[in-house]
C-alpha positions in Angstrom: 135.0 48.3 129.3 132.5 51.1 129.1 133.3 51.7 125.4 132.5 48.1 124.7 129.3 48.4 126.7 128.1 51.4 124.7 129.0 49.7 121.4 126.8 46.7 122.3 123.9 48.8 123.5 123.8 51.1 120.5 123.8 48.3 118.0 123.3 50.2 114.8 125.6 53.1 115.8 129.1 53.2 114.5 132.2 53.4 116.6 133.7 56.8 116.4 137.4 56.0 115.9 139.7 58.4 117.7 142.8 57.6 115.5 143.4 60.0 112.7 143.2 58.7 109.1 143.3 60.0 105.7 139.8 59.9 104.3 138.8 59.2 100.7 135.7 58.3 98.6 135.3 54.6 98.2 131.9 54.6 96.5 129.5 57.0 94.8 125.8 56.1 94.8 123.7 58.5 92.8 124.5 61.9 94.3 125.8 60.4 97.6 129.3 59.3 98.6 130.6 56.7 101.0 133.9 57.5 102.6 136.6 55.2 103.8 135.8 56.4 107.3 132.2 55.3 106.8 133.3 51.9 105.8 135.7 51.6 108.7 133.0 52.7 111.1 130.6 50.1 109.7 133.2 47.3 110.0 134.0 48.3 113.6 130.4 48.4 114.5 129.7 44.9 113.1 132.8 43.6 114.9 131.6 45.1 118.2 128.3 43.3 117.9 129.9 39.9 117.4 130.0 39.5 113.6 132.7 36.9 112.8 135.9 38.3 111.3 135.7 36.3 108.1 132.5 38.1 107.3 134.0 41.5 107.6 135.6 41.6 104.1 135.6 45.3 103.2 134.4 44.8 99.6 131.4 42.8 100.8 130.6 45.2 103.6 130.8 48.1 101.1 128.5 46.2 98.7 125.9 46.0 101.5 126.3 49.6 102.3 125.7 50.5 98.6 122.6 48.4 98.6 121.4 50.1 101.7 122.0 53.6 100.3 120.1 52.6 97.1 117.1 51.5 99.2 117.0 54.7 101.2 117.1 56.7 97.9 114.4 54.6 96.4 112.2 55.0 99.6 112.5 58.8 99.3 111.6 58.6 95.6 108.5 56.7 96.5 107.6 59.3 99.2 107.7 56.7 102.0 107.5 58.6 105.2 108.1 57.8 108.9 107.2 59.5 112.2 110.5 61.3 113.0 109.1 62.6 116.3 108.4 59.1 117.4 111.9 58.0 116.3 113.6 60.8 118.2 111.5 60.1 121.3 112.6 56.5 121.1 116.2 57.5 120.7 116.0 59.8 123.7 114.6 57.0 125.9 117.3 54.7 124.7 120.0 57.3 125.3 118.6 57.5 128.9 119.0 53.8 129.3 122.6 54.0 128.1 123.4 56.9 130.5 121.9 54.9 133.4 124.8 52.4 132.9 127.2 55.0 134.1 127.6 56.0 137.8 127.3 59.8 137.0 126.7 62.2 134.2 130.4 63.1 134.4 131.4 59.5 133.7 129.1 59.4 130.7 130.5 62.6 129.2 134.1 61.4 129.8 133.3 58.2 127.9 131.9 60.3 125.0 135.1 62.3 124.9 137.1 59.1 124.7 135.0 58.1 121.7 135.7 61.5 120.1 132.0 62.5 120.0 129.3 64.4 121.9 125.9 63.4 123.2 124.2 65.5 120.5 126.3 63.9 117.7 125.6 60.5 119.1 121.8 61.2 119.3 121.7 62.6 115.7 123.5 59.6 114.3 121.3 57.2 116.2 118.2 59.0 114.9 119.5 58.9 111.4 120.2 55.2 111.6 116.7 54.5 113.0 115.2 56.6 110.2 117.1 54.7 107.5 116.3 51.3 109.0 112.6 52.3 109.2 112.6 53.5 105.5 114.3 50.3 104.4 111.8 48.1 106.2 108.8 49.9 104.7 110.4 49.8 101.3 111.0 46.0 101.5 107.4 45.5 102.7 106.0 47.6 99.9 108.2 46.4 97.0 108.9 42.8 98.0 107.2 41.2 101.0 103.7 42.3 100.1 104.1 40.9 96.6 105.3 37.4 97.6 102.5 34.8 97.2 102.7 31.2 98.1 100.1 28.9 96.6 98.7 25.8 98.4 100.0 23.7 95.5 103.5 25.0 96.2 103.3 24.0 99.8 102.1 20.5 99.0 104.7 20.0 96.3 107.5 21.1 98.7 106.2 18.8 101.4 106.0 15.8 99.1 109.5 16.4 97.8 111.0 17.0 101.2 109.0 15.0 103.8 111.4 12.0 103.8 114.3 14.4 104.8 112.3 16.3 107.4 112.7 15.5 111.1 110.8 12.3 112.1 108.1 12.8 114.7 109.0 10.7 117.7 106.8 8.3 119.7 104.0 10.3 121.3 101.0 9.8 123.5 97.6 11.3 124.0 98.1 13.1 127.4 95.1 13.5 129.7 94.9 15.4 132.9 92.6 15.9 135.9 93.3 19.2 137.8 92.0 20.3 141.1 92.7 23.7 142.7 93.2 23.8 146.4 90.6 26.4 147.4 89.1 27.5 150.6 86.0 25.5 151.5 82.6 27.1 152.1 83.2 26.6 155.8 86.5 28.4 155.6 85.0 31.3 153.7 82.2 31.5 156.2 84.6 31.7 159.1 86.6 34.4 157.3 83.4 36.4 156.5 82.5 36.3 160.2 85.9 37.6 161.1 85.5 40.5 158.6 82.0 41.3 160.0 83.4 41.4 163.5 86.2 43.9 162.4 83.6 46.0 160.7 81.4 46.1 163.8 84.4 47.2 165.9 85.3 50.0 163.5 81.6 51.1 163.4 81.7 51.2 167.2 84.5 53.7 167.1 87.7 51.7 167.3 90.6 53.3 165.4 90.3 52.0 161.7 94.1 52.4 161.0 94.9 50.5 164.2 92.5 47.6 163.2 94.0 47.5 159.7 97.6 47.4 161.1 96.7 44.5 163.5 94.3 42.5 161.3 94.6 43.2 157.5 96.1 40.7 155.1 97.1 43.5 152.7 100.6 45.1 152.6 98.8 48.4 153.0 98.5 47.5 156.7 101.9 49.1 157.1 100.2 52.4 156.3 97.2 51.7 158.5 95.3 50.4 155.4 95.8 53.6 153.4 95.6 53.1 149.7 96.0 56.8 148.7 94.0 58.6 146.1 92.6 56.6 143.1 90.2 57.2 140.2 87.5 55.0 138.8 89.0 52.2 136.7 92.0 51.7 139.0 90.4 49.2 141.4 88.4 46.0 140.9 84.8 47.0 140.3 83.1 45.7 143.5 85.7 47.6 145.6 85.5 50.7 143.4 81.6 50.8 143.5 81.6 50.6 147.2 84.3 53.2 147.7 82.8 55.8 145.4 79.4 55.4 147.1 80.8 56.4 150.5 81.0 59.8 152.1 84.1 61.0 153.8 84.5 59.1 157.1 81.9 56.5 156.2 82.7 52.8 156.6 81.3 50.3 154.1 79.6 47.0 154.6 81.9 43.9 154.0 82.7 43.8 150.3 83.8 40.6 148.5 86.3 40.7 145.6 88.5 38.0 144.1 91.1 39.0 146.7 88.8 38.4 149.7 86.7 40.4 152.1 87.2 44.2 152.4 86.0 46.8 154.9 86.5 50.2 153.3 86.7 53.7 154.8 86.8 56.8 152.6 89.1 59.5 154.2 89.2 62.2 151.6 87.9 63.3 148.1 89.6 65.4 145.5 87.7 66.0 142.2 87.1 62.7 140.6 89.4 60.9 143.1 88.8 59.4 146.5 91.2 58.4 149.2 90.4 55.3 151.0 91.8 52.8 153.6 90.7 49.2 153.8 91.0 46.1 155.9 91.4 42.9 153.8 90.8 39.4 155.0 92.2 37.3 152.2 90.5 34.1 151.2 93.1 31.4 151.3 93.0 27.7 151.5 94.2 26.1 154.8 95.6 22.7 155.7 92.2 21.1 156.0 91.3 22.3 152.4 94.5 20.7 151.0 93.9 17.5 152.9 90.3 17.4 151.5 91.4 17.9 147.9 94.3 15.3 148.2 91.9 12.8 149.6 89.5 13.4 146.7 92.2 13.0 144.1 93.5 9.8 145.7 90.0 8.4 145.6 89.7 9.3 141.9 93.0 7.6 141.2 91.8 4.4 143.0 88.6 4.5 140.9 90.7 4.7 137.7 92.9 1.8 138.8 89.7 -0.2 139.5 88.7 0.3 135.9 86.7 3.5 135.7 87.3 5.8 132.7 89.9 8.5 133.2 88.1 10.6 130.6 84.7 10.3 132.3 86.2 11.2 135.7 88.1 14.2 134.2 84.8 15.5 132.8 83.2 15.1 136.2 85.9 16.3 138.5 88.6 18.4 136.7 88.6 22.1 137.5 90.1 22.9 134.1 86.8 23.5 132.2 88.4 23.5 128.7 90.1 20.1 129.0 87.4 18.7 131.2 85.0 19.1 128.2 87.4 16.9 126.2 87.7 14.2 128.9 90.9 15.8 130.2 92.7 15.6 126.8 95.6 18.0 126.6 96.8 16.8 123.2 99.5 14.6 121.6 102.8 14.9 123.4 106.3 13.4 122.8 108.5 13.0 125.9 110.4 16.1 124.9 107.2 18.1 125.0 106.1 17.0 128.5 106.0 19.7 131.2 109.5 19.5 132.8 108.0 19.4 136.3 106.0 16.2 135.6 108.1 14.5 132.9 109.9 12.0 135.2 106.6 10.9 136.8 104.9 10.5 133.4 107.6 8.4 131.9 107.9 6.2 135.1 104.2 5.4 134.9 103.0 2.7 132.4 100.9 3.8 129.5 97.2 3.7 130.4 97.8 4.0 134.2 97.4 7.2 136.2 100.4 8.8 137.7 100.7 9.4 141.4 98.8 12.4 142.7 101.1 15.4 141.9 101.0 18.8 143.6 102.5 22.2 142.6 101.7 25.8 143.7 98.2 25.2 145.0 97.2 22.8 142.2 96.8 19.0 142.3 97.2 16.8 139.2 96.6 13.4 137.8 98.0 12.5 134.4 97.7 9.5 132.1 99.6 8.7 128.9 96.8 7.3 126.9 96.9 6.0 123.3 100.5 5.6 122.0 101.4 6.9 118.5 104.5 5.3 117.0 107.4 7.2 115.4 106.3 8.6 112.0 106.7 11.3 109.4 105.0 14.6 110.2 101.7 15.1 108.3 101.4 18.1 106.0 99.0 19.9 108.3 101.5 19.5 111.2 104.3 21.3 109.3 102.3 23.5 107.0 103.2 26.8 108.9 106.9 25.9 109.0 106.9 25.1 105.2 105.0 28.4 104.6 107.6 30.3 106.5 110.5 28.7 104.8 109.1 29.2 101.3 108.1 32.8 102.0 111.5 33.7 103.3 113.2 31.9 100.3 111.0 33.8 97.8 111.6 37.1 99.6 115.3 36.6 99.4 115.1 35.8 95.7 112.7 38.8 95.1 115.0 41.1 96.9 118.1 39.9 95.0 116.2 40.4 91.7 114.9 43.9 92.7 118.2 45.2 94.1 120.0 44.0 90.9 117.5 45.8 88.7 117.7 49.0 90.8 121.5 48.9 90.8 121.5 48.6 87.0 119.3 51.8 86.9 121.5 53.7 89.3 124.8 55.5 89.0 127.3 53.5 91.1 131.0 53.9 91.2 133.2 51.8 93.4 136.7 53.1 94.2 137.8 50.7 97.0 
């Protein structure tokens, strides 16, 4: 079980077979040789990563190995270099991840012995595989990918020749949305600020700061009496940081507002460019009254739409999503398959042109409408341009690689002895 796990994790690493076999040369590529054991290792590795058995034909695998060796040789001829230190660091981190899959170091070493190898051999082989892969990638980019060009005329010609066989775009609708966030009201914030000011007054009058934090703070640090430990500039949000670094040891700040809420800060120590501080946080959170207020507003907006007012105009006026509000709440053109899963059933159950029921999820309230309907049609060129570009580029790269590798093979000394 562990051997299988290590094979999957190492990906490019070969399986080190423990059975003895008589080795022989199966291919010569320039001054390098490929042994039968190398071929067997490659086939075993491919099998361990799920490659189908019918694709593991030895002659075909060997042909790919020869092409790979040629690419490595060519990369070296062209003085393509890589950062070997970075590769070894990556290999070491990955080896650490592999070791973490075993209960103990002894279990890991026992598994290596079963595989007839050592940690150092495994590491060296892994680094070599990473190095060869990196060289190959750079060579392909330099000799092939960077030279492939796709003209606009080619894209258009392919689209015109293929559009009737492309997937048909299903019925779609212009989807509009009004979004409201359930936020604390000004009254709720004012009450919270008053509570924070009272806590500050009590701390200023000598009550134990840590005890106040434990009893009243909304931050998990209350379990440590509000202690946040040492921190440097840049580690906290700016209003909090500015207030903390302006305090002397033992001094308590005024109430400081951040996006998290209201803080009372006490600096307890300094060390070089770091300060140690404790704080009491009163988090700004919406309450039941705030949710009821927003729900009532959204229901009134829905009634106005049903009475004939423009969804787009009301989205511009009331939606909290600034980007879509500027477009009358327009999210774009959506088919049923593209609807957010959470709201799909409600959208399809509501007639086109009518607003959905008011919908709520994770502190947000929504109204949607399926607006203008677009019938089933062929995709336009602009809609599929990037997919066509990707397809043609990949096709040209495969053709360019086949042409290049054939040319290089013809120029290289290759002897197959399989």
